[in-house]
Every structure is written in C-alpha cells, then in structure tokens.
N, C-alpha and C positions, 0 to 999 in steps of 0.2 A: 870661510864664508864671509861675505861682506855684512856689515852691520845692517844695511837696509834690507837685505834678503832675510836676515834673521828676524828682523822686526815684522816683516810680512808673514813669515811662517808662524811666529807667536800670535799674530793677530788672527790668522786663519784658525789656529788651534783654539784660541779663546772663543771665536765665533761659533765653531762647531760644538764646543762644550756648552755654551749658553743655549744654543738651539736644542741640544739633547735634554738639558735640564728643563727647558720650557715645555717640550713635548711630553716628557714624563710627568710633569706637574699637571698639565691639562688633562692627559689621559686618565691619570689617577683620580682627579677631581670629577671627571665625567663618569667614571665607573662607579664612584661612590654614590651617585644619584640614582643608579639602577639597582633596586632591591628586588631580586628575583622572587623571594617568597611572597612579597606584597603583590607583585604582578600575577602570580599564580593563584592567589587566594581572592583577588578582587573580581567581583562580578557586579556590573551595574544593575541595580534593582529595576530600573525602567525597561530593561530589555528581557527580563525573565518572562517566559511564557508558561502559564499554568498547564500542567499535564492533563490530558483528557483521555478517556477510555478509547482505545483503538486509534488514537491519534486524530480524533475528530477536530475540525476547525473550531467548534464551540462545544462546551459540555452539555450533556442532556439534562432535562428537568427531572425532578424526582418522579419515580414510578415510570420511567422510560428506559428502554434498553438502548445502548449504543452499539452500532454495528458499522462495519466497512467491508465491502466486497470488491475485489479486483477480478476482472476476467483475465484469461490467459493472453499473452502477447504472441500472436502468430502460433507457431508450433514449437516455440523456443522457451518461453518463460511461462510456467504454470500459474493458475489462478490462486487466490488466497481469500480466506474469510476470517474476519475477527468479530467476535460477539462479546460484549461486556469485558473487553480487554483480554479476552482469551482467543488465541489463534486456533480455530477449529481445523482448517485445512490449509495446506501450503506446500510448495515444493520442498521447503526445508524440512517439513514433517514427513515428506515422502508419502503423502496419502491423497494426491490428486492424480487425475488421469485424463487422457484425451476424451473429448465429448462433453458431457454434462456432469458437473460436480454439485452434489446436493448435501445439505446439512439440515437436520430437523431439530428444532429447539422448543422446549416447553414454553408456552406463551405466558405462563404465570410466574415460573421460577427462574427462567433463563437457562435452565440446565440442558445440555446437549443430549438429545435422545439417541441419535444415530447419524452417520454420514457415510456416503459412498460415491463412487464415480462410475459413469456408464459410458462405454465406448459407443458413440453414435455413428461411427463410420463402418466398423466391421463387427460390432457386438450384436447381441440379441436384444431387441427392444422390449421383449417380454420381461426382462429383468428390471427395467426402469418402470414398466407398468405395474408390476407387483410391488415395487418399492413405494410408488405413489399411492396405490390403493391401500397400503398398510399404514399410511400416515394417520395418527390419531387426531381426533377433533380437538381443536384448541391449541394446536402447535404451529409454530412459525417455520417457514421453509426458505432456506437461503440457496440460491442457485448461481453458478458461475460457469460460463462456457470456456472451452479450451480447444484450440485447433478447429475441429469440425463438430458442431452440435446438431446438425440438421439432416444428414444423409438418411439416417434410420428413423427420423421423426415421422410418426403416422398420426392419423386423425384422433385416435384414442388418447395418445400422449398429449397432443395439443389441447384436447378438451379437458383433460385432467389438470394441466397447468392453468388453463383459463379459469377453472373452478377455484384455483388457489389465488386468483386475482390478477393473472397476467393479461396484459393488453397486446403483447407481441408474440405469444406462443404460436398463434395461427400463421404468423409470417416467417418464423424461424426457418432458415435454410442453410445450405452448404457454406461452411466457414464463416457464418455470421458471428458477431460478438453479442453476448447477452449476459446481463446481471439482473438479479431479481430477488426481492423478498416478498413473499406472500404468506397466506395462512389458510389452514384447513377450516372451512366453514365461513370464510370471508364472503360477505354479501355484495360488496362493491369491489371495484378494481383497486388494486394496490397502487399507492403513490410512489412506491419504491421500485423503480424499474428503468433500465436503460438498454437500448438496442442500437446496433450499428450493422447496416446491411453490407454484405460482401459485394462491392462494385469494383471490378478489376482496374478501371482507369481512375478510380478515386481512392483506392485503398492506401492507408498509411504505410503498411508493410507490403512486401512483395507477395501478393496472393491472399492477404488477410486485412481486414479493417483494423482500426485502432483499438488499443486496450481501453477498457471501460472501467471507471471507478464509481462506486455507489456508496454513499455514506448517509447516515441519518440517525434519528431517534424514534424508535417504535414504541408505542405505549403498551403496557401490559394488557393482555386480554383484548387484542384487536379483533378477535373473531366474534 
C-alpha cells in the first residue's frame, strides 16, 4: 500500500473515532438532564383544579346539595344521576331502563329514598302513577329520559310531574329528551329542567334529539 493511501485510511479512522466520541459525549450529557422521577412527580400548582361533588363546574354553597343529571343518548347510552357525589343511577350500575328513570331523595338529609325506571313505550303507565303518588312530602325527585319517554304518557302523569314543578311535562312526547329535578310540595316551577323536542330534520342523532346535561346546587328544604 502506498504511503498516501495509508495516511488517508488513518485519517478516516481518526475522523470516525472522533465523531463517535463526540456523539456519545453529547447523548450522555443530554440524558443526564432528564430526571424521570422529577418529571413524574412535578405538578404545576396553577393548573390544579379543585375537586367538586359530581364534577360540577363550581362547588356548591353550604347547605346546598350538588347534583348532575344526564339524559340517555338515543337508545345507545343510558342516563346517569349523581347527587352529593353519589351515583344513584347509571348504565355502569345497571339500574337504568328505557323510558323514564326516577330517583327520590330526602330533601333535608340528601339520603336516597328509592329509584326505579319505567318503560314508557310498552310498559304499564299505572306503575309510574303509583310511584309518583307514593312520593313523600318534602322529597326531591330527579328524572332522566332514555330512548322514548312519551308514548305511554297520559294526562294524569303529566299533571303529577307538573305538581312536582315541571314546566315541560305537558309537552313531553315520543323520543323527546328530558332532565328534571323537582320536589313534592313545590309551590313554584322548578328552575332545574331541560327539554329537547324530537324533530326529525333537526335531531343530533338519527331519530333522537341531543343528550341533555343538567347540573346545579339545590338548597335543603326547597319544598
């Protein structure tokens, strides 16, 4: 091998070795600046969001109950009800059904008295009537629709819901969406209610209006 060729080979080997040393040095230095435990444990205090009952956007004042109600989404996702951070009814708990889902809560203690679902498409409306008639004075009533709440709705049921403070029970029809919180013995209309009419060319879902969400703070003894 000529001397010039040997020198070029040595120069190439030297260059490669220098590059390798440079890369290893920089990668090692970079890796040392990343301390995994520090990243895992670091939480910026300015982004922490205080926990609220039922995940409300704001905490409730003292002597108020926190609640959140979701209607069902079409005939696919069932409704849910949360009261004072306790999930009363939901698909996960497997205690919701097609039609109207109701929970009765003591207006002073916040304790759940009873809950049930009523099939308003093919069920017997007398079951719902009896349930509403048996609601004790001084209790709160949470209502969430699912799939179809209106086919078996009659004037007696509409009147009973109206007496609980509903403004929309008289309009409730086939596949409408409805969420409501009222009380037995309430003298005025409840401020806690949302309603969405089933309008085929305006529905969010194919055959059903949008899911409704209702949240708020209800004072003790609203009756």
